C-alpha positions as CSV (number, residue, x, y, z in Angstrom):
1,M,-2.9,31.8,27.8
2,L,-3.2,28.6,29.9
3,N,-2.4,28.5,33.6
4,S,-3.1,26.4,36.7
5,P,-6.5,26.9,38.4
6,R,-7.1,29.9,40.6
7,Q,-7.3,29.5,44.4
8,G,-10.6,27.8,45.2
9,R,-10.8,26.1,41.8
10,S,-9.7,22.7,40.7
11,S,-8.2,21.2,37.6
12,P,-9.6,18.2,35.8
13,A,-6.7,16.2,37.2
14,E,-7.6,17.2,40.8
15,L,-11.4,16.6,40.2
16,G,-10.8,13.2,38.6
17,Y,-12.9,14.0,35.5
18,G,-12.8,16.2,32.5
19,T,-14.4,19.6,32.5
20,Q,-13.9,20.5,28.8
21,S,-11.8,19.6,25.8
22,L,-10.3,21.6,22.9
23,T,-9.9,20.6,19.3
24,V,-7.0,22.3,17.4
25,F,-6.9,21.8,13.6
26,I,-3.4,21.5,12.2
27,E,-2.0,20.8,8.7
28,N,0.4,17.9,9.5
29,V,-1.3,16.0,12.3
30,E,0.8,12.9,11.5
31,A,4.1,14.7,12.3
32,H,2.6,16.4,15.3
33,F,1.4,13.0,16.7
34,A,4.9,11.5,16.1
35,H,6.5,14.4,17.9
36,S,4.1,14.3,20.8
37,K,4.5,10.5,21.2
38,E,8.3,10.8,21.1
39,A,8.2,13.6,23.7
40,G,6.3,11.3,26.1
41,A,2.9,13.0,25.9
42,K,0.0,11.3,27.7
43,I,-1.9,10.0,24.7
44,F,-5.5,9.0,25.4
45,E,-6.5,8.5,21.7
46,D,-4.1,7.2,19.1
47,L,-4.0,8.8,15.6
48,N,-7.0,7.5,13.7
49,E,-9.5,8.5,11.1
50,T,-12.9,9.1,12.6
51,A,-16.2,7.9,11.2
52,Y,-16.9,11.5,10.2
53,G,-13.7,12.0,8.2
54,E,-11.2,13.7,10.6
55,L,-7.7,12.4,11.2
56,Q,-7.1,13.0,14.9
57,Y,-5.4,12.1,18.1
58,G,-5.9,13.1,21.7
59,V,-3.5,14.0,24.6
60,E,-4.0,15.1,28.2
61,D,-2.0,17.9,29.6
62,L,-0.5,18.0,33.2
63,E,-3.7,19.7,34.5
64,G,-5.9,16.9,33.0
65,H,-7.3,19.0,30.1
66,R,-7.9,17.0,27.0
67,W,-6.7,18.2,23.6
68,L,-7.6,16.8,20.2
69,F,-5.3,17.6,17.3
70,S,-7.1,17.1,14.0
71,R,-7.2,17.7,10.2
72,H,-9.9,17.0,7.6
73,A,-9.1,13.7,6.0
74,S,-12.1,12.8,3.8
75,D,-15.6,13.9,2.9
76,V,-18.1,11.7,4.6
77,S,-21.9,12.2,4.3
78,P,-23.5,12.8,7.7
79,D,-25.9,10.0,6.8
80,A,-23.0,7.6,6.5
81,W,-22.0,8.1,10.1
82,G,-25.4,8.5,11.6
83,A,-25.7,12.2,12.2
84,K,-29.1,13.4,13.2
85,I,-30.5,16.9,13.1
86,A,-32.5,17.6,16.2
87,N,-35.8,19.4,15.7
88,S,-35.6,22.4,18.0
89,L,-39.2,23.5,17.4
90,P,-42.0,22.1,19.6
């Protein structure tokens, strides 16, 4: 359940910066994007295929939370998009 912030708390819109984002994977992201755009959603990232193989777009809700809607589009090697594995051992 999503709701407005509790008393004494602020939404990202009130703060002027994002506090988190959420990615939701859906089957037909193209239709979802078209519907969101038609409905007047505040789109901050147009539908695009990322370097790591996801087809996604981003919207911001009325409280300023950012949502990415995505689906897997293609298999891309982590080396191809520059992924690095951090060594967590000293």
